[in-house]
mmCIF file of the C-alpha atoms, coordinates in Angstrom:
data_MODEL
# 
_entry.id   MODEL 
# 
loop_
_atom_site.group_PDB 
_atom_site.id 
_atom_site.type_symbol 
_atom_site.label_atom_id 
_atom_site.label_alt_id 
_atom_site.label_comp_id 
_atom_site.label_asym_id 
_atom_site.label_entity_id 
_atom_site.label_seq_id 
_atom_site.pdbx_PDB_ins_code 
_atom_site.Cartn_x 
_atom_site.Cartn_y 
_atom_site.Cartn_z 
_atom_site.occupancy 
_atom_site.B_iso_or_equiv 
_atom_site.pdbx_formal_charge 
_atom_site.auth_seq_id 
_atom_site.auth_comp_id 
_atom_site.auth_asym_id 
_atom_site.auth_atom_id 
_atom_site.pdbx_PDB_model_num 
ATOM 1   C CA . MET A 1 1   ? -15.110 12.599  6.178  1.00 0.00 ? 1   MET A CA 1 
ATOM 2   C CA . PHE A 1 2   ? -12.337 10.270  5.195  1.00 0.00 ? 2   PHE A CA 1 
ATOM 3   C CA . THR A 1 3   ? -11.879 8.477   1.888  1.00 0.00 ? 3   THR A CA 1 
ATOM 4   C CA . VAL A 1 4   ? -10.566 5.081   0.834  1.00 0.00 ? 4   VAL A CA 1 
ATOM 5   C CA . GLU A 1 5   ? -7.621  6.884   -0.768 1.00 0.00 ? 5   GLU A CA 1 
ATOM 6   C CA . GLN A 1 6   ? -6.702  8.592   2.527  1.00 0.00 ? 6   GLN A CA 1 
ATOM 7   C CA . ILE A 1 7   ? -6.908  5.261   4.367  1.00 0.00 ? 7   ILE A CA 1 
ATOM 8   C CA . LYS A 1 8   ? -4.764  3.522   1.750  1.00 0.00 ? 8   LYS A CA 1 
ATOM 9   C CA . SER A 1 9   ? -2.199  6.320   1.876  1.00 0.00 ? 9   SER A CA 1 
ATOM 10  C CA . ALA A 1 10  ? -1.903  6.000   5.661  1.00 0.00 ? 10  ALA A CA 1 
ATOM 11  C CA . HIS A 1 11  ? -1.734  2.201   5.441  1.00 0.00 ? 11  HIS A CA 1 
ATOM 12  C CA . SER A 1 12  ? 1.022   2.334   2.816  1.00 0.00 ? 12  SER A CA 1 
ATOM 13  C CA . LEU A 1 13  ? 3.374   3.582   5.534  1.00 0.00 ? 13  LEU A CA 1 
ATOM 14  C CA . VAL A 1 14  ? 2.847   0.424   7.627  1.00 0.00 ? 14  VAL A CA 1 
ATOM 15  C CA . LYS A 1 15  ? 5.691   -2.003  6.965  1.00 0.00 ? 15  LYS A CA 1 
ATOM 16  C CA . SER A 1 16  ? 5.345   -4.119  10.120 1.00 0.00 ? 16  SER A CA 1 
ATOM 17  C CA . GLY A 1 17  ? 3.423   -4.352  13.370 1.00 0.00 ? 17  GLY A CA 1 
ATOM 18  C CA . ALA A 1 18  ? 5.799   -1.811  14.886 1.00 0.00 ? 18  ALA A CA 1 
ATOM 19  C CA . ASP A 1 19  ? 4.250   0.869   12.621 1.00 0.00 ? 19  ASP A CA 1 
ATOM 20  C CA . PHE A 1 20  ? 0.674   0.111   13.700 1.00 0.00 ? 20  PHE A CA 1 
ATOM 21  C CA . PRO A 1 21  ? 0.286   2.694   16.523 1.00 0.00 ? 21  PRO A CA 1 
ATOM 22  C CA . ALA A 1 22  ? 1.300   5.555   14.186 1.00 0.00 ? 22  ALA A CA 1 
ATOM 23  C CA . TYR A 1 23  ? -1.204  4.305   11.594 1.00 0.00 ? 23  TYR A CA 1 
ATOM 24  C CA . ILE A 1 24  ? -3.976  4.286   14.207 1.00 0.00 ? 24  ILE A CA 1 
ATOM 25  C CA . ARG A 1 25  ? -3.168  7.857   15.248 1.00 0.00 ? 25  ARG A CA 1 
ATOM 26  C CA . THR A 1 26  ? -3.255  8.984   11.610 1.00 0.00 ? 26  THR A CA 1 
ATOM 27  C CA . ILE A 1 27  ? -6.614  7.438   10.713 1.00 0.00 ? 27  ILE A CA 1 
ATOM 28  C CA . LYS A 1 28  ? -8.122  8.561   14.012 1.00 0.00 ? 28  LYS A CA 1 
ATOM 29  C CA . GLN A 1 29  ? -7.232  12.136  13.003 1.00 0.00 ? 29  GLN A CA 1 
ATOM 30  C CA . LEU A 1 30  ? -9.038  11.515  9.694  1.00 0.00 ? 30  LEU A CA 1 
ATOM 31  C CA . GLY A 1 31  ? -12.234 10.752  11.631 1.00 0.00 ? 31  GLY A CA 1 
ATOM 32  C CA . VAL A 1 32  ? -12.238 6.949   11.801 1.00 0.00 ? 32  VAL A CA 1 
ATOM 33  C CA . SER A 1 33  ? -14.064 5.845   14.972 1.00 0.00 ? 33  SER A CA 1 
ATOM 34  C CA . HIS A 1 34  ? -13.677 2.086   14.517 1.00 0.00 ? 34  HIS A CA 1 
ATOM 35  C CA . TYR A 1 35  ? -13.004 -0.544  11.890 1.00 0.00 ? 35  TYR A CA 1 
ATOM 36  C CA . GLU A 1 36  ? -13.013 -4.295  11.260 1.00 0.00 ? 36  GLU A CA 1 
ATOM 37  C CA . THR A 1 37  ? -10.419 -6.206  9.266  1.00 0.00 ? 37  THR A CA 1 
ATOM 38  C CA . PHE A 1 38  ? -11.522 -9.553  7.828  1.00 0.00 ? 38  PHE A CA 1 
ATOM 39  C CA . VAL A 1 39  ? -8.683  -12.059 7.545  1.00 0.00 ? 39  VAL A CA 1 
ATOM 40  C CA . ALA A 1 40  ? -10.272 -14.288 4.876  1.00 0.00 ? 40  ALA A CA 1 
ATOM 41  C CA . ASP A 1 41  ? -9.864  -11.729 2.070  1.00 0.00 ? 41  ASP A CA 1 
ATOM 42  C CA . GLY A 1 42  ? -8.396  -8.629  3.720  1.00 0.00 ? 42  GLY A CA 1 
ATOM 43  C CA . HIS A 1 43  ? -11.335 -6.296  3.181  1.00 0.00 ? 43  HIS A CA 1 
ATOM 44  C CA . ILE A 1 44  ? -11.723 -3.636  5.842  1.00 0.00 ? 44  ILE A CA 1 
ATOM 45  C CA . ASP A 1 45  ? -14.836 -1.732  6.900  1.00 0.00 ? 45  ASP A CA 1 
ATOM 46  C CA . TYR A 1 46  ? -14.011 1.744   8.313  1.00 0.00 ? 46  TYR A CA 1 
ATOM 47  C CA . HIS A 1 47  ? -16.613 3.703   10.276 1.00 0.00 ? 47  HIS A CA 1 
ATOM 48  C CA . GLY A 1 48  ? -16.934 7.340   11.331 1.00 0.00 ? 48  GLY A CA 1 
ATOM 49  C CA . ALA A 1 49  ? -19.484 9.747   12.755 1.00 0.00 ? 49  ALA A CA 1 
ATOM 50  C CA . ASN A 1 50  ? -23.138 9.786   11.642 1.00 0.00 ? 50  ASN A CA 1 
ATOM 51  C CA . ASP A 1 51  ? -23.060 6.183   10.349 1.00 0.00 ? 51  ASP A CA 1 
ATOM 52  C CA . PHE A 1 52  ? -20.479 7.097   7.711  1.00 0.00 ? 52  PHE A CA 1 
ATOM 53  C CA . SER A 1 53  ? -18.509 4.104   6.413  1.00 0.00 ? 53  SER A CA 1 
ATOM 54  C CA . VAL A 1 54  ? -16.208 3.087   3.597  1.00 0.00 ? 54  VAL A CA 1 
ATOM 55  C CA . THR A 1 55  ? -14.893 -0.330  2.617  1.00 0.00 ? 55  THR A CA 1 
ATOM 56  C CA . VAL A 1 56  ? -11.414 -1.056  1.385  1.00 0.00 ? 56  VAL A CA 1 
ATOM 57  C CA . PRO A 1 57  ? -11.958 -4.027  -0.926 1.00 0.00 ? 57  PRO A CA 1 
ATOM 58  C CA . ALA A 1 58  ? -10.343 -7.460  -0.697 1.00 0.00 ? 58  ALA A CA 1 
ATOM 59  C CA . LYS A 1 59  ? -6.562  -7.395  -0.948 1.00 0.00 ? 59  LYS A CA 1 
ATOM 60  C CA . TYR A 1 60  ? -5.738  -11.027 -1.738 1.00 0.00 ? 60  TYR A CA 1 
ATOM 61  C CA . ASP A 1 61  ? -7.241  -14.366 -2.682 1.00 0.00 ? 61  ASP A CA 1 
ATOM 62  C CA . LEU A 1 62  ? -9.599  -15.969 -0.199 1.00 0.00 ? 62  LEU A CA 1 
ATOM 63  C CA . MET A 1 63  ? -7.906  -17.813 2.680  1.00 0.00 ? 63  MET A CA 1 
ATOM 64  C CA . SER A 1 64  ? -9.523  -20.423 4.854  1.00 0.00 ? 64  SER A CA 1 
ATOM 65  C CA . ILE A 1 65  ? -9.654  -19.739 8.571  1.00 0.00 ? 65  ILE A CA 1 
ATOM 66  C CA . ALA A 1 66  ? -8.801  -22.586 10.944 1.00 0.00 ? 66  ALA A CA 1 
ATOM 67  C CA . GLU A 1 67  ? -11.874 -23.883 12.765 1.00 0.00 ? 67  GLU A CA 1 
ATOM 68  C CA . ILE A 1 68  ? -10.132 -24.335 16.106 1.00 0.00 ? 68  ILE A CA 1 
ATOM 69  C CA . PRO A 1 69  ? -8.255  -21.318 17.499 1.00 0.00 ? 69  PRO A CA 1 
ATOM 70  C CA . GLN A 1 70  ? -4.673  -21.909 18.605 1.00 0.00 ? 70  GLN A CA 1 
ATOM 71  C CA . MET A 1 71  ? -4.467  -19.157 21.192 1.00 0.00 ? 71  MET A CA 1 
ATOM 72  C CA . GLU A 1 72  ? -0.948  -19.613 22.494 1.00 0.00 ? 72  GLU A CA 1 
ATOM 73  C CA . VAL A 1 73  ? 0.553   -19.837 18.994 1.00 0.00 ? 73  VAL A CA 1 
ATOM 74  C CA . PHE A 1 74  ? -1.413  -16.747 17.947 1.00 0.00 ? 74  PHE A CA 1 
ATOM 75  C CA . LYS A 1 75  ? -0.299  -14.732 20.974 1.00 0.00 ? 75  LYS A CA 1 
ATOM 76  C CA . SER A 1 76  ? 3.379   -15.607 20.555 1.00 0.00 ? 76  SER A CA 1 
ATOM 77  C CA . GLU A 1 77  ? 3.329   -14.873 16.807 1.00 0.00 ? 77  GLU A CA 1 
ATOM 78  C CA . LEU A 1 78  ? 1.468   -11.610 17.432 1.00 0.00 ? 78  LEU A CA 1 
ATOM 79  C CA . ILE A 1 79  ? 4.322   -10.450 19.661 1.00 0.00 ? 79  ILE A CA 1 
ATOM 80  C CA . VAL A 1 80  ? 6.814   -11.292 16.900 1.00 0.00 ? 80  VAL A CA 1 
ATOM 81  C CA . HIS A 1 81  ? 4.757   -9.226  14.442 1.00 0.00 ? 81  HIS A CA 1 
ATOM 82  C CA . GLN A 1 82  ? 4.414   -6.300  16.850 1.00 0.00 ? 82  GLN A CA 1 
ATOM 83  C CA . GLU A 1 83  ? 8.188   -6.263  17.231 1.00 0.00 ? 83  GLU A CA 1 
ATOM 84  C CA . GLY A 1 84  ? 8.435   -5.619  13.484 1.00 0.00 ? 84  GLY A CA 1 
ATOM 85  C CA . LYS A 1 85  ? 9.826   -9.048  12.582 1.00 0.00 ? 85  LYS A CA 1 
ATOM 86  C CA . THR A 1 86  ? 7.099   -10.027 10.085 1.00 0.00 ? 86  THR A CA 1 
ATOM 87  C CA . ASP A 1 87  ? 5.274   -8.239  7.282  1.00 0.00 ? 87  ASP A CA 1 
ATOM 88  C CA . PHE A 1 88  ? 1.506   -7.815  7.000  1.00 0.00 ? 88  PHE A CA 1 
ATOM 89  C CA . LEU A 1 89  ? 0.855   -10.776 4.689  1.00 0.00 ? 89  LEU A CA 1 
ATOM 90  C CA . THR A 1 90  ? 2.819   -13.089 6.994  1.00 0.00 ? 90  THR A CA 1 
ATOM 91  C CA . PHE A 1 91  ? 0.734   -11.804 9.899  1.00 0.00 ? 91  PHE A CA 1 
ATOM 92  C CA . ILE A 1 92  ? -2.512  -12.406 7.972  1.00 0.00 ? 92  ILE A CA 1 
ATOM 93  C CA . GLN A 1 93  ? -1.475  -15.963 7.094  1.00 0.00 ? 93  GLN A CA 1 
ATOM 94  C CA . MET A 1 94  ? -0.633  -16.594 10.746 1.00 0.00 ? 94  MET A CA 1 
ATOM 95  C CA . CYS A 1 95  ? -4.046  -15.266 11.812 1.00 0.00 ? 95  CYS A CA 1 
ATOM 96  C CA . ALA A 1 96  ? -5.821  -17.588 9.364  1.00 0.00 ? 96  ALA A CA 1 
ATOM 97  C CA . SER A 1 97  ? -3.834  -20.642 10.429 1.00 0.00 ? 97  SER A CA 1 
ATOM 98  C CA . THR A 1 98  ? -4.440  -19.962 14.134 1.00 0.00 ? 98  THR A CA 1 
ATOM 99  C CA . GLY A 1 99  ? -8.188  -19.413 13.757 1.00 0.00 ? 99  GLY A CA 1 
ATOM 100 C CA . ILE A 1 100 ? -8.484  -15.608 13.834 1.00 0.00 ? 100 ILE A CA 1 
ATOM 101 C CA . GLU A 1 101 ? -11.357 -14.503 11.582 1.00 0.00 ? 101 GLU A CA 1 
ATOM 102 C CA . LYS A 1 102 ? -11.173 -10.750 12.152 1.00 0.00 ? 102 LYS A CA 1 
ATOM 103 C CA . TRP A 1 103 ? -10.042 -7.980  14.421 1.00 0.00 ? 103 TRP A CA 1 
ATOM 104 C CA . ALA A 1 104 ? -11.849 -4.814  15.418 1.00 0.00 ? 104 ALA A CA 1 
ATOM 105 C CA . ILE A 1 105 ? -10.243 -1.521  16.354 1.00 0.00 ? 105 ILE A CA 1 
ATOM 106 C CA . ASP A 1 106 ? -12.032 0.897   18.680 1.00 0.00 ? 106 ASP A CA 1 
ATOM 107 C CA . MET A 1 107 ? -10.496 4.369   18.498 1.00 0.00 ? 107 MET A CA 1 
ATOM 108 C CA . ASP A 1 108 ? -12.278 5.674   21.609 1.00 0.00 ? 108 ASP A CA 1 
ATOM 109 C CA . GLN A 1 109 ? -11.083 2.800   23.778 1.00 0.00 ? 109 GLN A CA 1 
ATOM 110 C CA . MET A 1 110 ? -7.816  2.453   21.810 1.00 0.00 ? 110 MET A CA 1 
ATOM 111 C CA . THR A 1 111 ? -8.259  -1.326  21.747 1.00 0.00 ? 111 THR A CA 1 
ATOM 112 C CA . CYS A 1 112 ? -7.769  -4.073  19.207 1.00 0.00 ? 112 CYS A CA 1 
ATOM 113 C CA . THR A 1 113 ? -9.994  -7.104  19.712 1.00 0.00 ? 113 THR A CA 1 
ATOM 114 C CA . TYR A 1 114 ? -9.338  -10.377 17.853 1.00 0.00 ? 114 TYR A CA 1 
ATOM 115 C CA . PHE A 1 115 ? -12.219 -12.785 17.155 1.00 0.00 ? 115 PHE A CA 1 
ATOM 116 C CA . ASP A 1 116 ? -12.450 -16.454 16.152 1.00 0.00 ? 116 ASP A CA 1 
ATOM 117 C CA . LYS A 1 117 ? -14.899 -17.877 13.594 1.00 0.00 ? 117 LYS A CA 1 
ATOM 118 C CA . ALA A 1 118 ? -17.588 -18.341 16.241 1.00 0.00 ? 118 ALA A CA 1 
ATOM 119 C CA . GLY A 1 119 ? -17.410 -14.608 17.064 1.00 0.00 ? 119 GLY A CA 1 
ATOM 120 C CA . ASN A 1 120 ? -15.727 -15.169 20.412 1.00 0.00 ? 120 ASN A CA 1 
ATOM 121 C CA . GLU A 1 121 ? -13.253 -12.585 21.673 1.00 0.00 ? 121 GLU A CA 1 
ATOM 122 C CA . VAL A 1 122 ? -9.846  -14.223 21.629 1.00 0.00 ? 122 VAL A CA 1 
ATOM 123 C CA . LEU A 1 123 ? -7.711  -11.323 22.811 1.00 0.00 ? 123 LEU A CA 1 
ATOM 124 C CA . VAL A 1 124 ? -8.231  -7.650  23.630 1.00 0.00 ? 124 VAL A CA 1 
ATOM 125 C CA . GLU A 1 125 ? -5.151  -5.440  23.527 1.00 0.00 ? 125 GLU A CA 1 
ATOM 126 C CA . LYS A 1 126 ? -4.609  -1.819  24.410 1.00 0.00 ? 126 LYS A CA 1 
ATOM 127 C CA . ILE A 1 127 ? -3.083  0.112   21.490 1.00 0.00 ? 127 ILE A CA 1 
ATOM 128 C CA . PRO A 1 128 ? -0.079  2.202   22.546 1.00 0.00 ? 128 PRO A CA 1 
ATOM 129 C CA . GLU A 1 129 ? -0.758  5.914   22.166 1.00 0.00 ? 129 GLU A CA 1 
# 
């Protein structure tokens, strides 16, 4: 199975949202089936076969997540990030300020689903393969 070190090594190659599809392909090859990224502190729970999981610990100080999602602002800023115009920390700060609590990646479906604090799906995107 995969290790935290392998995940971190793959993630170290991500400089912007434009690098995200390659990252997904790499960790999928390692055996990751799905994962959740938590905006408040940046910890990530990675899951594989047979209930295997590892957690990459918090990456930064706790951020507060806006109570009321600002969907249109989030969607427009997400596009900017996906075009490679912002770094990861800028993207995280934008998620927090627009009410995104976490996102979940499903490797089988090749989707990324963003959730607000109430657990509602805000946006589901297909990940380019």
